[in-house]
N, C-alpha and C positions, 0 to 999 in steps of 0.2 A: 588206504589207511593202514597204519601199522602201529603196534604197541609192544613194548618190552615190559618194563616195570612201571605200572600205573600206581600212583600214590593211593588211589581208591582201594586197590586190592593188593597192595604191597608188591610182591615179586611176580604177580600175575599180570596179564595184559587185558586191556579193554580197547576195542576198536569199533567204530561205527561209521556208516556211510548213508547218505541219501542217494539211492540208486539213480545214476544219471540216465540210463536207457535200458530198454528190454535186452536181455541177453543172459549168458551163462557166466557166472562169477566163481572164483576159486578162493577158498580160505585155506591158508597154510599155517600149520602149527609146528614149531620146531623148538629145540633147546637153544638158548641164547648163544651158546658156544659150539653149536652143532654137535653136541654130545648126545647121550641117550643110551639106555639099556632096557632090560626087561622090567625094571622097577620104575621107570619114568611114566607113570600113569597120569592122565589128565581127564578132565570133564569140560566139554565145550558147550556153551549156550549160544545158540543162533536163533534170532527171531526178530519180530517187529515190535517187541516190547520197548518201553522207554528206557534209555540208558544215560541219564545225566551223570555228572561226575562230582557235583558239589551242591551245597544247599545254603541259602541265606534266609533268615539267620541260621547259624550253625548250632543252635541250642535254644532252650527255652526254660521257663520257670515251671517247676513241678505242678501238675494239676491244671495248667492253663490250656486254653485252645490257642494255637498259633497258626498264622498263615505263613507259608514258606514259599520260596521261589527256588526250584531246581534249575541248576545251570549246567551247561556243557553238553546237552542233548543236541544232536545234529539238526533237529527240527525246531529248536529254539527253547525259550524258557517255558517252564511248567509251574503253574501256581496251584497249591493245594492247601487245605486246612487239616490239622491233626489235633486231636485231644491227647495231651501228654499224660503219662502215668502220674499218680499222686505220690508215689514212692520211688526212690532210685532203683534203676534196673541196670546192672552191669552189662556193658556191651550194647546198649540201646542204639537203634538206628531206624531210619525211615526208608520204607520201600516205595519207590516211585511206581505208580500204577495208572493205567488208563484202559480204554476199551480194547486195546491190542494186547494187553498182558501186564505182567509185573516184572520188574527188574530182578535178576537172579541173585543179587546181593544188595544189602542195605547201604545207605550213606550214613556214616556215624553222626550222631546227634547228641549234644551235651544236655543232660538234665541237671538243673542247678536251682538255687534258691533266689536268684535275681532275675529281673526282667531284662528286656532288650531295648537297644537303640540300634538303628541301622544307618550306616553312612549315607550322607546326602552329597552327591557330587555337584559342583567341584568342592573338594575338601583337601586341597593340595598345599595349604600353608596355614599358619596360625590364624590369620584373619578369616579364612574360609572354613575353619574347622567345624565339623558337625558338633552341635551342642548336646551335652548329656548331663543328667542329674544322678549322682551316685547314691547308693550302690546299684550297679547294674552291669550288663555285658554289652560291649561294643562289637558290632558285627559288620563285615564288609568283604570286599574282594579287591585285591590288587590286580586290576583288570588288564594291565599292560606292563611291559618291561619299564623299569624306572619309576613306577607308580609309588607314591608315599601317601598314606592316609593320615589325617589329623583329626583328633577329637578334643573338644574344649570342655572343661568342667570346673566347678567351684569346690573348694574344700576349706574347712576351718583348721586353724592352727592346732596341731597335735592329732588330727584325725589320721588314722593309720589303716591302710588297706593292703591286702595281699593281691597282687596283680599278676594274673596268669594269662599268657597268650596260648591259645589252643589252635594249632595248625597241623603239625605232623600227627598229633594225638587224635585228630579227627580225620586223618588220612587226606590232608591237603598237601600239595607239593611245596607249599610255602615254607621257607626257613626264616622265621620271623626275627626281627630286631626291633625292640621297643625302647623308647626314650620318653621320659616326662620332663617338660620344660616349664619354667615360668612363662606365662602367656606373654608372647612378644619378646622373650628374653632367652637366657642361656639354659642349658640342660641341668637337671638335678640328679637323676638316676637313670640308668639304662642297663640293658642286658641283651646278649645274643643267645647263647645256648646254656640253659639251666636245667631243663627237663628234657634230655635228649636235645634235638635241635630247637625245641620250643623255649620261649623266654619266660622268665619269672623274676620279680623282685618285690620287696616290701617297701611301700611308700608312706612316709609320714609328712604331712603338709607342714612346711616350716612357718607359714603365716596364713592369715585369712586372705585369700585371693583366688584368682583363676589360674588354672594350669592347662597345659596342652600335652596330650599324648600322641606320639607318632608311631606308626608301624610300617615297616618296609621289609623287603626280602634281602637276605644277607648278600646275595650276588646281584641284586637289582633286577631279578626276574619278575615275571608277572604273566597273567593270562586269565581266561574266563573261569578257571576252576581254582584260582589261588585264594581260596576263602580263608577267613580267620574269625576267631572269637576271642575277645579280651575280657576276662571277668575281673571286676573289682569287688572284693568281698571284705567286709569289716573284719579286723583281727579280734578274735574272742579267746578268752582263756579256756584251756582244756586240760583234762587230766589223763595222763598216760601211765598205766600200771605195768610193771614187769616183775618177773621172778628171777633173781640172780642164780646163775648156774656156776657151781664150784667144781 
């Protein structure tokens, strides 16, 4: 097993194995370009603690108790329940833990004001799309290369939502591309990179009907840790104050 830049820990590496047989094993740590000097310090965690690399759902509503599934651990999925903070906490994350220990770094977890729906497979086209009632957050994983997930929802004419895809911002390797379509018809609005590699747009329903949102990777990539979260939040007026500088 080898790792260079893992999305979970940015430019650091994460590697795990299920030991195939008794014996002596070697862990090598080096600079990616075979460089190094007296300032190239590192701290290495080695143990039998759980080390998943993604979580679904990738966020939850403030104050709720949520059940999550950690993905990417070599021993399989891990289910846990967490009570979420009642108020926002910058940099909030979940630490996977079991009787063998606790992961040395958290998995980023969005705290928001909307609830969750989790994809139900198959959801690979408009007809199979996972149904959702807005406002809420759509959660899932693009589990294999070429995977595209679809969600179906109803909206009233003039309803407006800010639609944010969270992937790189929650340390997923996914580079999301989002599109909203008329259900069974053509596209209305889409975006690739708006907040770094993550997607964002504002959607106003043109009429009372059902719509479909698709999410895919920009290069058609996918895997067990390609998690995402798409938050639909109503647009509300807000006041921003500033002091002019002369």
